[in-house]
N, C-alpha and C positions, 0 to 999 in steps of 0.2 A: 767025254765032257758033255755032249748033247744029251746023253741018256740021263744024267743027273740033274740037268737044268729043268727039264719038263716036269718031273715029279715035284721038284721044289716049288716051281711056279704054281702048280695045282694046289699043293699044300698051303702056300701063301694065300691063294685066292679063297680057299675054304675057310682059313682063319679070319680073313677080312669079312667074309660073308657072315660068319658066325658072330663076330663082334657087332656087325651092323644089325643083325636080327635081335641081338640081346641088349642093345643099347637104345632104350626108348628115347633118351635125350637127343639122339641123332635123327629121330624120326620126324622132327619138325624144324622149321626155320622161321624165326620170328620175322614178320613183315614189318612195315612201317610202325614205329612205336607210337602209342597213343600218348600225346603230350596234353594231359587233361587237367581240368579243374571241375569242381562240383558247383554247378550253377544254382544259386539259391532262387527259389520261386519268389516272384514279386507280385504285389497287388496290382501294379500298373502294367500296361502293355509295354513290351520291350520295343526299342527302336534301333535303327542302324548304329547310332552313336554308342550304344551299349556294348557293341562288339569290338570297337576300335581298340580298347585296352588289351583285349585278348591277342589281337594281331601284333601289337607292340611287344607283348611278352612271349611271342612265339607259341601260343596255345593253339592247338589244332583240333582238340576234341573237348566237348563239355558233356557232363552228366545232366540229364533232366530227371526229376523225381516226382511222379504222381503217387498218390496214396490210396490204399484201401483201408477201411476203418473197421476195427474189431473191438468189441466191448471189453472182453476179459481174456486171460490166457487160455481158458477152456471153453470159450464161446465159439460155436461152429460157424456162425454167420459172419460174412465179410460184406460190408456195404461199399459199393463203388461210388466215387465222387468225380464224375466226368464234366460237371458243370456246376452252375448255381453259386453257392456261397463260399466255395473254396477259393484259395488264391488264384488269381487270373492265370498265372504260369503253370498251375497244376491241372487246369481244365484241358480238355481235348483241344479246344480252339487255341489255347495258349501254347500248348506243346507243339502244335502244328505251325503256328506263326513263328515261334522261336526257332524251330527247325528250318523253316523257309529262309529266315533272315540269316541264320548261321551259315547256310549253304552259299549264300551270296558272298561270304567272306572265306569260303573254302574250309569252314569248320564242320567237323563231323560230330555225330551224336551217339552217346550211349544212353539208352532209355533204361532207367533203373527203378522200377516200381517198388514201393515199400508197403508193409503193413504197419499201420499206426494203432497201437493199443490205447483205448480210452482210459482204462483202469488196469493197474497191475499191482501185484503184491510187492512188499518191500524187497528190494534186491532182485526182483524179477523183471524181465523184459521180453521182447518178441522172440529171442532165442529160446525161451522156455515155453513157448506155445505148445500145448499138448492137450489132447481131448480125453474125456473121461470114459468114452465107450467107442466101440467099433462103429456104431451108427453115427456118432458125432464126427469121427474121423472121416467117414465117407461124405458126410454133409460138408465138412470143412474143405475137403479137396474138391468137391463139386463147385463150391463158391470160388475157391482159388483158381480153378480152371477157367471159370467165366471171367474172373479178374485179369489173369495174365494173358489169356487168349485175346481179350479185348485190346490190350496194348501190343500184342504181337501183330494183330491185324492193322492197328494204327501205324505201327512201325513199317510194315510192308507198304502201306498206302503212301507213306511220306518218305520212302527211301531212307529210313533211319538205318545207319550202318551196323549197329550192335544193340543187343537187348540182354538185359540181366534178368534171368527168369525168377529170381528170388533173392531176398536180402536178409541175412542173419536169422534164418529160421532153423537153427541148429537141431532141435529135437525132431522137428518134422522131417528134415533132410536125412538125418542119421537113422531114425527109426522107421521111416516109410520110404525106403529107397525105391520100391516097386512103383509107387504112385508118382514119384518124381520122374522116373524114366518114362512113364506113360505120358506125363505132361510134356516132357521134352519132345517126344515123338509127335504129339499133337501140334506143338509149336512149329516144328519143322515142316508140317504140312501147309501152314499158312504164312510162314515167314522164312525168307532165304538169306537173311543176314547172319552175322556172327552171334554166338550165344555164350554167355557166362553165367555164373552164380556167384553172389557176394557172400563168402563165408567169413565168419568172425575169426580174428587172429588166434584166439585161445582155443585150441584143440579142434575146432570145427573143420578147418580146411584139411586137417590130417585124417579126420574120421569119415568124411564124405566119400562115397564110392562111385558116384555117377559122373565123375570128371571125364571119363572116357567118351561120354556122349556130347560133351561141350567143346567149344573152340578154345576157351581160356580157363585156367584155374584162377578164380577171382578171390581176392583176399582184402578184407577190411583191416588195414595193416597198422593197428595201434599197438604195436609191440613195445613193451617196456625195455628201455635201453640202458638205464643207469639208476643209481639210488642217490645221485648227487644233484644238487642245484647247479645251474650254469656249468654243465660239463664241457670239456674240451672236445674238439673234433675227433681226435684220436680215441678218446674214451667212448664216444658214440659209435665210431666204426667198430671198435672192439665189442661193444654191446650188441651190435647187429649180428656178429658171427654165428652164435648158436642158432639164431632164427634163420639165417641164410642157409645153414646146413639142412634144417628141417624143410624149408621151402623147396630147396633144390631137390631134396629126396622125393618129395611128392611130384614135382615136375618131371623128374626122371621116371618115376614109376608109371605115370600115365602118358608120358610123351607129349605133354602139353605145355605151352608157354604160360607164364604167370602174369596176371594183370592185377595191379593194386587198385581195386575198385573204389577205395577210399583210403586216404592217409592224410594226416595233418598234425599240426603242433600249435599250441597256444603261444602267444607272446608272453612267456612267463618263465621264471627261473626253474620251475618244476616241470617244464613241458615234456621232457623225455622220461620222467619217472613213471607217470601214469598218463600217457598221451590220450587215453579215452575219456578222461574226466573233463566235463564241461565247466566253464565259469558259472558262477551263480547267475540265475536268471536276472536279466536286466542289469547285470553288473556294469558299473561305470569306472572300474578300476583303471588307472592310467599305467601304461607300460613304461618301465624305465629303459634307459639305453641298454643296460645289461639284459633285460628281458627280451628286447627286440633282437639283440645279438644272438641270444640263445636260440630263438626260433630260426634265425638264418643258418646257424650252425647245424641244427637238426635237419634242415633241408639239404645242406651241403653233404652231410654224412650219408643221407639216403642216396643221393645221386652218385657219390663216389663209390658207394657199396654196390649199387645195382646196374649202373649204366653199361658196364662192360659185359654183363651176363648175357649169353646168347638166348636164354629163356625168359628174359625180362621184356614184357610186351608193352609196358607203359604204366602210368599212374594218374590218379585223379586227386588233386589236393583240395582238401576241405578248408576253406570254403570261399566262394567268389560271389560278391553281390553286384549284379549288373547295373544297379543305379548308384553305386557308391564310387565316387571319384577318388583317386589315390591321394590327392592333396588333403583330404579330410579323414583318412583312414588310419593314420599312423600313431594314434595315441592309445588305443585300447589293448586289452589283453586277450581278445578273442582270436579265433583260429585263422581268420583271413590273413593272407600275406600282403594284401593290397596296401601300397604306400609304405611298406616296411622293407628292411633289408632282405627278407625272405623272397620278396617279389623279384628282386634283382638276381638272386641265386637261381630261382626257377627259370627266369628268362634266359639266363646264361646257358644253362644246361639244355633247355628246350630248343635253343638255337643251334645246338650241335647236330651234326649228321649222325645217322644211325651207325 
């Protein structure tokens, strides 16, 4: 009897070890989830009162977004804007003040620098940035290093908890993997917080190969979920399933948790058909009761789909206006959940334990 037990135990141990080594999904454990919103830069200085609605809604993280300015898709020069005429909250001083006040309320920061294109061709955007020559590529990456290392150092100085090294730069990220790995290594030398990259939902997050160097797989999660107006909760949850499978596959491949660096829905009947579409500039369309209900259901479907996943690290909902009070926010069709049923859905889920 004893002679058969020992070999069986050894064999069992070998099997368990083999499974552990070959299951990258078991190589990480998601820590405290990031219960976030995308904080919109304001022209005015923020004050303590601006953070109180976040606490009320159980928000524990905010995204801050400074910009670098590029003329065209193939322009190698990136101009930094750390002060001067840009929005107060996008300046270095504004980022630092917002961070200091947020910390007073126990709120953490994901700093998420973007490139803003001044001019782009029809149907093109920053995901299509691509240079015409090797010399221009080297020049672009030189400027980008200067840009992102500036914010890495600012993050270190201000104890910012997480930094997004790039946002929706699909062509550069897929075609120039070597340069991105070099940038990540340089950032690690000056910043010791968590790192992610914000990949577009369409193909980009599946094609990027440097996830192994980062702490989170970041996704701008504007996935289409339905072809119907005002869908039901069950229809939306069903619409998420093929996307969940592809997201989980990438998470398992790299052994990294997934962070939805941006997600949002308009207060509109079409919100889940093409979530990435913005309302017309300066639109003053009034949201109906049904429109508001649809936005709330989109939030509910997201949380019901992802909250129980061990690889789900958190989300940042687009968008939150620090100077906007809930009582005045519930009539428009824009993305903000403030003063709408979606705000209550978010607060409910953010109030749950991990």
